[in-house]
N, C-alpha and C positions, 0 to 999 in steps of 0.2 A: 465563441470557441467553435472549432470544427465539430461535425457530428461524430458520434462514437466510432463509426467505421473508419473515418479519416484519422482520428486520434490513434486508434489501434494500429493502423497501417504505418503512421509516422513513428510511433513509439517502437514498433517492431523493427523499423529501419535503424533507429538509434541503438537498440539492443544488438542488432546484427553487426553494426559498425564498431561496437565496443569490444576490442580484442582482449581487454583485461578480464572479461567475464568468461572467457573460454577456460574450461577446467584446468588445462595444462598451464595457463598463465595465472589464474586465480591462486593456485596452490603456491606460487612463488612470491605472492604479495604478502607483506606484513599485515597485521590486523589493522593498523592505522591507514595503510594504503588501501585496504579493502573498503574501509569506511569512507575514505576520500572518493573512491570510484563510485560508490553508491550515492554519495552526495552530488557528484557530478551528473550521474544519471537522473537523479531526482530533479535537478535544476533544468535539465533538458526536457524532461517529461512535463514539468510545470509550465514551461514555455509553450509547449504544444497545446496544453490544456488551458492556456490563458489564465493562469492563477499564480499567486506567489509561490515560490519554492519553499518547501519545508526544510528545516534543519534536521538532518538525519543523524540520530545518535544510537550507539549500541547501549543496550541495557541488559543486565543480568536478570533473567526471568526464570520461571519454572523450567526444569529439565525437559528437553524434547525426547519423546519416546518414539521408537520405530516398531511398528506392529504390522505384520502381514504386508510389508513393503510400503506402508504409509507412515507419514510423520504425524505425530499428535503433540499438542502442547500449545503454549502461548508463543506466537511468532512475532507479534508486534502490535502497536497501536498508534493512532494519530490523535493529536490534541491541539487545541488552540490555547496558548498561554494568555494570561490576563492582559498583556501588552499587545495582543493581536498576532503574535508570532506563531506560525504553524510549525509543529514538530512531529517527527515520526521517530518512534523508538522501535528498534529491531532487536530481537533476542540475540545477545552476543554469542550464544552457542551456535546459532546458524552461521554467523559471520566467521567464526573461528574454524569451522569444519572445512576439510578438503573434500568431503563427500559430495559428489555432483548433485545428489538429491537435495542436500542441504543448500547448495548454491542455487538450485532452481527454486526452492522454497523461499530463499532470501529475496530473489528477484520478484517472485510472485507477491511476496509481502510488501515490497517497496511499491509495486503497482497497485495492490489492494489498498494500502494505507494512503497512497497518493490520491486514489479515487475518492476516499473519504474526505480528503482535503478539498478536492474539486467539488464534492457535494456540499460541504460546509461553506465554502466560498460562494458557491452559487446561491445558497439559501440566505446567508447572512450579509454578504457584502455586495455582490454583483451577479445578477442573473446572466450566466454565461452558457448555460446548457440549452441545447436545441429542442428538448422535449418538455413542454409544459406539464404533461402528465407525470413524468419522472420527478420534476421539481415539486409538484404537489404532493406526491407520495413521500419524498424525502422530508419535506417540511412537516407533513402530518406525523411522520415517524418521530421526528425530533421534538416538535412543539406540542402535539396533541398527546402522544403516548410516552414520549421520552425514549431515549436509547435503552434498549433492552439488553444489558450485559449478561453474559452467561452465568457469572457467579451469583447474581441476585435473582435472575428470572429463569434460569435453566437454558440448556443448549438449544432446545427446539424453538423457543421464542426468539432467542438471539439469531439463530440461523435463518428464520423465516422473515425477519423484518426487511422492509424494502431497501434500506441503505446497505445492508449486508449482502442481500441477494445481488444487487447491482454491482457492488465492489467485487464480489467473487466472480461474477460473469465477466466483468471488464478485465480483471487480471488474467483469467484463464484464456480469454480471447487474445 
């Protein structure tokens, strides 16, 4: 796969070319059309990242709260099904909203969870990442310590683990 800088550059181009995600166009789309646009973006991102595309689905999750201009709550997750299918679930509240901040968080979540799919694919199936150090950290995170979800281990351990720090950085960039 290309290095992170090249991936970010190519993904930025894909996002810039997607007219449906402009707020004035997004608000005109039905819920199903929005999910379709997100699946199309995920497929393009996966191709850039040299990994299989995830099936993106909307899921009802805990209510998202807005506090001091920031969004808080469960935005989404990525998982690998028993049959090897990669899936991304996005909080349906994000997708339903016409609020531009919710749209931005939706796109950030697609990128963040797609990065987890990239990490998992690189660890479990095919070494596609350019940094051996990153792969070592991700592998240790999953195999030695296990994924530290916030509901069981608290927010700080969740936030600090290598796979989360990397996915947050990648999505923001």
